[in-house]
C-alpha positions in Angstrom: 10.1 -70.6 -5.4 10.6 -73.1 -2.6 7.7 -74.9 -0.9 7.7 -75.8 2.8 5.5 -78.2 4.5 4.4 -76.8 7.9 3.1 -79.1 10.6 1.9 -78.1 14.1 3.5 -80.8 16.4 1.5 -79.7 19.4 -1.7 -80.5 17.6 -1.2 -83.6 15.4 -4.7 -83.6 14.0 -4.2 -80.2 12.4 -3.9 -79.8 8.6 -0.3 -79.8 7.2 0.2 -76.6 5.1 2.2 -76.4 1.9 3.5 -72.7 2.0 5.5 -70.8 -0.5 8.7 -69.7 1.0 8.8 -65.9 0.6 12.1 -64.2 1.6 12.7 -61.5 -0.9 11.5 -57.9 -0.4 9.3 -57.9 -3.5 7.7 -61.3 -2.7 6.9 -60.1 0.8 5.6 -56.8 -0.6 3.2 -58.5 -2.9 2.4 -61.4 -0.5 -1.2 -62.5 -1.3 -2.5 -59.2 -2.4 -5.2 -59.5 -5.1 -5.7 -63.3 -4.2 -9.3 -64.1 -4.5 -9.0 -67.9 -3.4 -6.5 -69.7 -1.2 -6.6 -73.5 -1.3 -7.3 -75.1 2.0 -3.9 -76.8 2.4 -1.8 -73.9 1.1 -0.4 -70.6 2.3 2.5 -68.2 2.3 5.5 -68.1 4.7 7.1 -64.7 5.0 10.7 -65.1 6.3 12.6 -62.3 8.0 16.3 -62.3 8.9 15.8 -62.3 12.6 13.1 -62.2 15.2 11.5 -58.8 15.2 8.0 -57.3 15.8 8.4 -54.5 13.3 9.8 -56.5 10.5 7.1 -59.3 11.0 4.3 -56.8 10.8 1.9 -57.1 7.8 -0.7 -55.0 6.0 -3.9 -56.2 4.5 -4.3 -53.5 1.9 -5.6 -54.7 -1.5 -6.6 -58.1 0.1 -9.8 -59.6 -1.1 -9.8 -62.4 1.5 -9.4 -62.6 5.3 -6.4 -64.6 6.5 -5.3 -66.5 9.6 -1.9 -65.2 10.5 0.4 -67.1 12.7 3.6 -65.6 13.9 6.5 -68.1 14.6 9.8 -67.3 16.2 13.3 -68.6 15.3 12.8 -71.5 17.8 9.7 -72.6 15.7 7.3 -71.6 18.6 4.0 -69.7 17.8 4.3 -66.4 19.5 1.0 -64.8 18.3 -2.0 -65.3 15.9 -4.7 -63.2 14.6 -7.7 -63.3 12.2 -6.5 -60.6 9.8 -9.4 -58.7 8.1 -9.0 -57.5 4.5 -8.2 -53.9 4.0 -7.0 -53.4 7.6 -3.8 -51.3 7.5 -1.4 -53.1 9.8 -1.1 -56.1 12.1 2.0 -56.6 14.4 2.7 -59.5 16.6 2.8 -59.1 20.4 6.3 -60.8 20.5 9.1 -60.9 18.0 8.8 -63.4 15.2 10.9 -64.6 12.3 8.3 -66.3 10.3 4.8 -65.1 9.4 2.5 -67.8 8.2 -0.6 -66.6 6.1 -3.2 -69.3 5.7 -7.0 -69.7 5.3 -9.3 -68.5 8.3 -10.4 -72.1 8.8 -7.1 -73.1 10.3 -6.9 -70.4 13.0 -8.2 -72.8 15.6 -5.4 -75.4 14.8 -2.9 -73.1 16.3 -2.3 -71.7 19.8 0.5 -69.4 21.3 3.2 -71.8 22.5 2.7 -74.5 20.0 5.8 -75.9 18.3 5.8 -76.1 14.5 7.9 -78.2 12.2 9.2 -77.2 8.6 10.0 -79.7 6.0 11.4 -79.0 2.6 9.1 -80.3 -0.2 
């Protein structure tokens, strides 16, 4: 599986995240379910074909940890973010997104709507 380094260019002191690139249906269906620990600098990047609210929605069923969820559009702009609580049924972005970045809750304050992010292949 590919790994992408994600940096928030709007906030240069934020932590760069190494995210697994998750594009297939089964990878996205499983996501981080049953994960009990997520390293501080790691996450999961769910990749959709196009910007969409519905396709970028996530569930938190069978999740043992809360997550910071950052929705990013095809222009690499943060369009929404949320602290996603375990076992909540569904979260949907307020605006269409192509990418869904799932990271540790400690990173939620490192992103804001309107920030530009940068992806680098690792």
